[in-house]
N, C-alpha and C positions, 0 to 999 in steps of 0.2 A: 593760333585759332582765334584769339580774342579780337584781332582786326577784322576778320570775317564776320564775327558775331556782331561787331560794332556797325559794320556796314550794312548787314542785314536788318539790324535793329533800326537803323536810320531809314532805310528804304521802307520798311513796314510802317514806321511812323509817317513817312511822307504819303504812302498810299491811304493810311487811315484819315489823315487830314484831307486828302483829295475827295475821298469818299464822303466825309462829313460836309464839305462845302457843296458837293453835288446834291446831297440829300437836302440841304437847307435851300438851295435854289429850286429844287423840285417842289418843296413844300410851299415856298413863297409863290410859285407859279400856280399851284393849286388854289392857294388862298386868294390870289388875285382874280382867278376864274370864277370861284364861288362868289367873291364880292360883286363882280360885274353881274352875274346872274340875279343876285339879290337886288342889286340897284335896278335892273331892268324890271323885275318882278314888282318892286316897290313904286315903280313909275306909273303903275296902273295901266300898262299896255300889255295885257296878256298874250296877244299875238306876237309881240316882239320876243318874248321870253319863252314861249312855248317850243320853238324849234331850236333852241340853243342847247349845245352839249359842252359841258365844261371841259371835256377832254379833247375837243376839236382843236 
């Protein structure tokens, strides 16, 4: 039974790493979108920033 436990543990660890990497990529995408909106707002052209959606 210990071989099965070892395999399941390794698979759980692999899934946990994959989820962590995906979460970090999503967070980076959100941060980049927010930074773009802030840059456009700071550029002084409110018409350019008014129609932007960070989730688009």
